[in-house]
N, C-alpha and C positions, 0 to 999 in steps of 0.2 A: 308443457304444450313443445315441444323441444322446435327450433329455427329448422327450417329447409334448406337446404343448401342451394350460396347463388350462381352454385355452377350447371349446368342442364348435364345432363349426360349425351345430349342432343351436339356438346360443344366436340368433345370427341370424337375424330371421325378416323377409321380404321385404312388407316394405306394399305397398297397394293403389297408392299411385302408384309404384313402387319404391324405397321410401324404407327404411335398416336399424336395424329393429326390434333391442332383443337384451335375451337374456331370460336370468337367473344371477346368484349374486351376491344382496350383504345387496339390499333396493329400498331405491329410489333416494326421497330423499321433499324435501318441501318447506324451510325453512329453518326453519320449523314445526313438521316431523315431518309434515306429510303423505304419505301414500305417490304416487306419481306414475306412471298409466297410458302417460303415451305424449310421448316427450322429443323429436320427432319433429317434432310439426304441432301450433299456436298450433288454437283455437278460433273455429271461424268458422259463418258462418250459410248452410248449403248447403256440397257439396260446393267452389262457384270461390265462394263471398260471403266477403261481407269480417268482416274477426275481431274476434271482440267484447269487449266492452272486462270481462266479465267473468270472462275468463281468466286467475287471479291468477296459474294457474305462469310462464305467459309475463310477466306481469306484474312479479314481481316478479324472475323468473330477470333481465332485461334492469335490473332498478332498479336491480338488486345489481351488475351488469356494467359501468354505465355511473358506476359509484361504488369503482369496485375500486380505483382511482392515488391515490393521497396525492401533494401537494407535497413536489419533491424537496428534499436538501437546497441553501439556498442556495452553500454552499460542500462538497468533497466529495461529491458528489452520486454517483457512479460508485466502487463501491469492489464488494471480497467477503470476507467474516470465515471463520472456522472457531472453532470451539469446542476446548477442550484441557485444556489443569492447569499451573498454577504448583506447586514445589515450591522448599524452601527447601534449598537446599543449606552456608550460611553463617550462621547464627543468629547476629544485628544486638542482644540485649539493651539490648547497651552503649548502644545509641544510637537503638532505637525499638521503643516495649512493643505495635507492630500485632500483634496475634495471629500474620498469615502469616507473621514473621519470627521464630518465636522459637522454635523444634526443627525441630534439623535432620529435611528427608524429608519434611516434613506436607503436606503439600500443598490447593493450595483448587484449585477447577476457574473458568474463564478464556474467556474470550470475545472474540476477537483480529478489529478490522475494518483490513481497506487500501485506501485511496482515493487518488483523486488531486486536488485541491482546483480549478481552474478550468473542468473541466467539466462536461458536464453529465449528469448519467445514460446517455443513448443513448452518449453521445463511446465514444474509442478506448484504451484502457490504458496505451499505451503511452506520452503525445504530455510534451513536456522540460516536467517541472512537479514540486512538490517534493509530497511521496506523504503521505497521514496515515496514522499510525501509532499507532488507540487501543485500549487494552484493559482490556475491563470484567475485576475480581477479584468471586469471589460467596466472600469469606471469611465466618467467621464473626462480625463485627463488622457485618456488612453491606457494601455493593459496597465496592468503591475501580475509580476510573477513571481509568486516565491515558493522556491523551488527548493523544498528543504526533503527530510528521509523522519522516524517514528524515533530516531536517535541523537540528544541533544549535542552531537559530538562527531567525529571524525580522524579516520587514520591515519590521517596526514595531517601539515601542516605548510605544505608547500606545496601549490597545484604542480611541481615541477616530477614530482615523484606517482602523479597520477596513472599518467600508461603502465610504472614498476608498482603498484597497487594493481590495476584491473590486471597483467594480465598474468601474475602470480597466483591471483582468484580463480580466474579461467579456467578449466579443462586445461591440462596441461599439454605444453605444444607438439610434443613428437607419442600422445594418444588421444588427448581429444577426446576428456575421461577425467576426473569425473564431473558431472552435466550440476549443476546451480546447488554444487556442492563449496564450501572451505575445510573438508580433511581432507587434504591431504599434503604434500609435501611441497610440495610451491612455494604453498599462501603463507604458511605460516613457518619455512624456510626465511621467508620475504621479511614476516612482520615477529618474529625471532630477532631478526636484528636492526628494528627498527622500533624502539624506545617511546620515540610520541605515539605507534598504534595501541599502546597494554588498555587504555584506558577504552576506545572503543571497544578493545577483543575482549576485556568485561565487558561491553555489554552485550558483543556477540555470543558469551557465553551466558548470557543470562537468558530469562523466561521472556525479556524483550524483543528479542530475537523472532520464536515464537506467535506473534497474534493470533487470539483466538479465534477476531475476525479488525476487519481493513474499518470494520466503526469504531473498536472498542479497541484504539491505539493511537499513541498522544503522537503530534507533529512537533516539528521542532522548525527554524528558520536555519538554523549553529550559529548561521554567522554573527559577528555585532556589524548591524548597519548605523544610520545617523537618521538622526528625523532633525526636522528643523524647518522652524514655526513660521509666520509672515514676517513675526519684525527681524530675520535673523537668527535666532537663538538657534543653539543646535544641544542636542543630549545623545550617549548611544543606548540602544535597544538592542534587547533578544526577543526575537516571537517563537510565540507557543501555539497551539491547539490543544484545547485540550475536551475530548470529548464524551459529550454527553450521558455517553452510553457507561462508560467509567470504562476504566485500563482491565482489560485481562487477557492472560495465554491460557495453552494449551503445554500441555505436559511434552518430551521427548516420540515420549512412545508414539503419542498418539498424533500430531503427529505428521509421521511416521506410515502409521494405519492411514491416515486423513489420505495424504495424497498416492496411493493406492483405492483405496475407495473412492474418493472423489478431487481429481488434480487441481481441477479449477471450483475449488470450497470454496474459496475469501467472494475472485467473482461471482460466483453463484450465490452470496450470502451478500449480496451488496444488493443485486440484484432482485433479489427477494424482497429485502427489507421495502428496496424502493416502489416496489411493485404493490404490498400490501400496504402499501401509506406507510410501514415505520419512518419516514426518513431521516438518514443520519445526519447526527448534528453535534457540531462544533463549536465553541468559545470560543472563541480570536484575544489571545492577553501577551501583556511585550512586561519585560520587569527594561524599567531604563534608570539613568544611570549617570555620571558626568564622568569627565577625565578624573576627575580630584580622585573621586571617591575608584576609578580604577588604578592610577597610580600607585595604590594603597595594601591592595591584592599583588601574593602571594604570588599567581598566577598574570597573562600577559590576555585583556582577554580579546586582543585581535586574536589568540591562537585555536581554531579550531575544534585540536582536542580535550580543550578545558569548555566548563561548563559554569553560571553564575549561580553559585545552591540558592531553591527559593522562600528557605531560611532564611539564608539574608535580602534578596531582596525579592518580597511576595511578587506573583505574576498577575497583574494588576486589570480583570477583561473589559476588555475594548469594544467589543461587539461575538457575532454570535455568523458560523456558516452552515445553512442547511442543504441537503445535497440531494430535492425532490421531482430530480428527471434524468433517467437511463438514457446514453445515446442512442438516435433514429439510424446510426447505420458507424459500428464501430470503428468500421478503418478510418473512412472521412472522417468520424470523428479526435477517439479515441488515437488509432493510430498515426493519423499527421496535428495532429497537437506537436504543437514546440513549446517548450519549453522554454526562455531564455531571463537567465537570474540578470542581465542586461537592460531589463525592462524593468525602470523603476519612471514613479511617476515624483512630480515638483511636491516635495513634503517629504520625501524621503532620498537617502540617499548612500551610498556604498561609503565602508567602510577599507583602513590600507588594512584586513585581513588575505594573506600574499596568497593562501587557497581560494577565496571567494572570487580574488584579482584575476588567476588564472582560470576562471570559470566564467568569467566574462565574456573572455575570447572564446574558450573552447565552444560553448554548447551556443553562441550563431557558428561557427566554422564547423560544425558536426550537422546542422538544418538543414546547409548546402547539400553534401553529401547521401543523405537520410533521403530527403524529398527531391533532388533534383534541382533546384533552382531557387538564384534569389527573391526568387516573388513567393517565395509561401508561406508572407507573410499578408498574400491575398483568399489563399484558401480561405470556409470561411469562419474557421475554428481557431484561427487564431489568428482573422481581422480585426479589429478595435472596431466598440461602436460607438466609437466619436467620429468625427470629423477627422479622416486625414488625405494632405496635401504634402504634396511636397518637387522635389526636380526630378526623384530618383528614376528611369527611365527605363521599360522595355527587355531583356531580356526572356530569357526562356520561360513559357506559359506565362504569360505579360496577358492580362484578362482585363487592366485598363483599356479604356479609350479618349484618349487625353487628343485634348482640338488646342491650336494654337503653334505657338514658337516660342513660345516661354517654356524652354528644359532649363534654363540658369541665373543666374539674380550674382549681385545687382542686373536688371535693363528699364530701359526707361520707354518698351515699348506701350505703354499705357499711355503714352504723348503722344501716340496715335488712332489712339481709340482702338489697340489688341489686349485679348487680356495678357497679364504681367505674371501673373502667378501668386503664390502665398508670401507673405514678409515674416521673417523672426519676430514674436511681442517679447515687450517687457517683463512678461509675465508668465516665460515661457521657462522650463525647466534651466535653475541652475545650480554645477557642482558647489557643494560646502565646500565652503573654504577649511583648508585641511588645519588642521593648530599643530602640527610640530613637523612641519618638511622643509619648510623655509632653509635656508643654509645652510642643506647636508648633499656631505658627497655620495656619487651612487656608489654601491657595496653590492657583492653577491655572498653573501654571510645572513649567516640566525642568530636573531635578537636571543640575547643573554637571555630575557626573559621570558625563552619558551624551553628552558628547558631541562624547568621540570615534570617529568614523564608519571612520576608514578602517585602526587599527594590523591590525583582523584580518583585516580582507579581504584586504591588504598579507601578514600572514602566514599565512593559505589559499592565496592563489595563487602563494608562496615553498616554499612546504611538497610542489607539485605536483612528479610527474619534469615531464618533459620536452613527454614525452609530454601530456602530461594536458594540461600549460600552452596546452598549441599544439589540444585540445581548445575548453578556457577559450573562445580567443579565435577558434576559427572560429562557437559556438556564440554569439557578441557580434554577431561580421560577421553571419551567419543573421537569427540579431534582428531586428536595427537594420540592413539590407540590405531588413523591410518596412517600416521607418518609412520614414510621408510626407515627415512635419516635418524638413526640417533640421537649423535650430534644433537640434531636440531628439538629435538625433546629435553631431552639435556640445558640446552641453552634458557628453552623454553619455562623451561622450572627455574634454573638460574637466574631468570628476570619476575618471574614471577611472586619469590620471596621479596623483594623490594617494597609489590604491595601488600602483602599478610603472610607471615613466613606458615600458618597453619592451614592456609592455602593452597601453597605452595608441597607444602608436607601431604596436606591428604592426593591432590594430583600425583604425587608420586607416585602413592601408598595403589592409587588404583592402576599406574602404568604396571606397580611390580620396578620400582627402579629405585636406587640411595638417594637425594637429595646431595645436587653438584655444588660448588663455589659460587656462592653470591654476586653478580656477577653487581659490577660498581656501578651508580646509576651516574648521569652525568650534575648532575642534586641532591642533595639529601632529600625523603619527598619527607612531607610534613600531617601534623595529626589536623584537621579540621575535623568539627564538630559537624556530626550525623546529618543526614542529610534525611527526614520521611519520604520525605516529595520523591527520591530514585529507585522505592520499595515500591511495588504494583501489592502484595501484601498488605500493604499498611493502609488498602486505600479499598471505599466500601464504592459497590458496583450496582448496580441498579436493575432491579429484574427484565424494564424494556426490556425488547430489542433479546431476548435470549428464546431459546427454542430448547422444548418438554420430546421428548421422544416419547411416541407411546406406542406402549407391544399391543396390537390383541391380538382372539381368535373369532371367531363363530360364539357365538351364544354367550360372547360378556356380556353383563349388565349394562343397560344402555342405559340405566339412569349414574351409572357409576362415570362413565364415559361423558354422557353426556355434560354431568356436573364440573367435571376435568374441566375441559374442555371451554367453559364455563370462565372459569379460575381463570383459567390461562390469559385469555385474551381480554377477560377485565382487567390481565396486571395487565396488559402493553404486551403479552409473549408470546409464538406462536408455538405451535401445537404438530408434530408431524405426524398422522400416521404412519405405520406400520404392519405386517400382518405378512404371513405366509403364502400369500399370493396378494398380486400387483390390485384386484380385481374386484380385491375387498372382501367385510366381512358381513354376515347375518347377525344386529345383535340379539341379544334375548327378548324385546319387545316383539322382535320380526322383521324391526328395519334395515335397512343395506348402509355401511356406510363403507365409501371407499376407501380405498387405502392411496395414501399418500407415497410408500417406500415397500417394494420385497424386500425380510427381512435378511435376503441373501447381499441384499447391496445398501445395505441401511444400519450398520455399524454403529453402536451405542458413539460412537467419536468425534462424531458427527454432529452431537445433540452436547446440554447441556444439564440436562438430568436424562431421568427415565419411568417412566410408570409401565404396571403391565396390571391389563385390566383381560384377563383371558376365562372360558371357561372351565371347572374341572374336569368335563372329560375329554378336555384335549390336551391335560395339561402335561400325561402323559407322553403323547404325540413328541409332543415341544417340545418338553425333557434331553430328548433324543437326537436331537436335532443342532449341530454344531456351531450356526451359526444365533440362533438361541443363547447358545450358552457362554458365549465368544461375548451376547449384548449383552449381559447380566454382567460375567467374569473383568469383562473387559471397563464396564463403570464404576463397578469396584476399582478395580487396577488405578482405576485413575480420579477416585478421593471422590465422585459426583453420590450426590441424591438416589437415593432409588426409592421408588413403593410400591409398592404392589398390591392387589384387595388378595383377600384370603385366601381364596385356590390357585393361586401360584405361587406358596409356600415353598412349594416340592420343587420350583424351580429353583430357588436362592439353597436348597439342599447340595451345591456343591463346597468339593473343598479349597479351604481357605478362608471360602466367606463366612466372616463373624458380623453379626447382630453389633448398632453402635448409632449414635443417634441421627447419622440420615441414611439409614434403611427402617421401612417403616413401613406398617399398613397405612392406606389409603383410606380413612377412615373422615379424615379433614384436608381435600383439596389444595387448602390454602398449605397446610405445610409443604408438602413440595415445592410451592408457585413462590414460597420464602426462599428454598435455597440454592435456587434456579441460579442464581446468579453467585455462587459459592462454595468451596468445598470443605468437603473432612481431612483436613491433615492433618489429623491423629490420627487415623485408621493407619489397622495395622497389615501395609502389608508387602 
């Protein structure tokens, strides 16, 4: 029995001009609490006269509306976030005195925001781009913000080049396009002149830049940080997030089609997973080492364009993050959250990484511009959940009401019985003593240990499978084909030869160009042992959290549908029912099956695998529909599993679709479930 609506028809009262007046519920008021009697009409002089300036209800409403938008982030403008918790699973008091790492099972609240880098707030979710991965830990010792990306390296070594990098990748200044894209002249002109960018460019051209889901990408702190224990002993550290859903990406063709079918694909996926109780989860891991080990490496651990291979220092898991609640209000929380790399707690400190040092200033500075006040830390999403006391006062939008006259220290007001305010404590944060900066001159120079720009790009490329290497080649060919300056293409080919000669040759052939002379590197690259951890396809992914697209028709076999639904749900995956009409279908047993999507709005690029359960009498009709043809041909072209009932065989009789191990008749639902997280890369497409 359906529930009756809580809104009565009597609540809607037609006005003299046919407008709808609504009554009932809490009184509607102005921002200052004055009850409003009419929210449909402005105050006029007579029925058809001019609107009066004295209408404070109208003026306040329009005034507030005109100022609802705030400046978007200069980078990472488009994003989504979620609340959750961090749980310590392997305490490390021997490494850090940070409170959140002291006790197994201890939890602290977190807010995590994922984002693209280059695009504006209104751009799409699925461009080829780096993804931001920022986590705010609300600890008992204050907020710790781990502000990283889904790639362990970055384009530049020194923060002084950050404005240049972003200016280069943003829409070109004279024409305002392309949006959310690096495939244009200014970006490639810049990076081809910046050999230090080559490592991240390889990652950007790889499948890592096209995540299947925000739930299925790794996160990295990027920089080297310092851990300090209670005894004052220090270690260097790199932070890693490992997704429990596994790492998976889309193909470029899928990403392009997804952006048209659903530009909100990633944020919708995150929202729906949380709503369904399939909470995204990551493990927090660390790579710990000392200065002596760092000094022996052929690269500088303070160089943000370098990573530490996991084969050399395995990632030690110390905790997990679970995101279990979507924001109640996107603007108040996701849009207004302010992440600051300078937010650290006792037991964690900064290294001398020059990119990190610049970020410590930049992120604090930009919040004032974006949020309009130095008091942005008082916005609930930014406020610490532990006590906060200091002598910082006033400023725009001050919400705290401080009592007394103690606005400075030291003071002696306690001697006359007045509140004296807070005091510094011995247990407070102390900067870790630096090891190698005593008795040195100030200088504006790049260390020679930062000069090797090609060893790690070579390591990354050669650690990929042949399929992934082909995707990298395709990425370069697509991007450089969009570049209109031929000398930039040639320069990039000259740089790529320092990474791998075969890579450069394949890109040149894809562009129809001859290889130019190799550009001499500042330091000759060396060959490092290959790292399987850098490859996506060398890792396994769980089925849980995947989505199967099920195309059904009227008269479809009810038992087959129900059996498939049960198998998918048992595996922790989800199933989306797709039909010709969104109203659903009537199955063979007469039951009604609602549809989640109309076939015209649910291409197979939105799903991890597809299944076809249709009635024989509907096959001829469905076979004529372009959306159905594309649903099947795209799944095939993107190497996905296709399961079908015997009646649907005719739908597969398309040119260029050949039988293989991932195309099979749906006799055992478990076969398609087992293939949800995989692709058949041996398919000839």
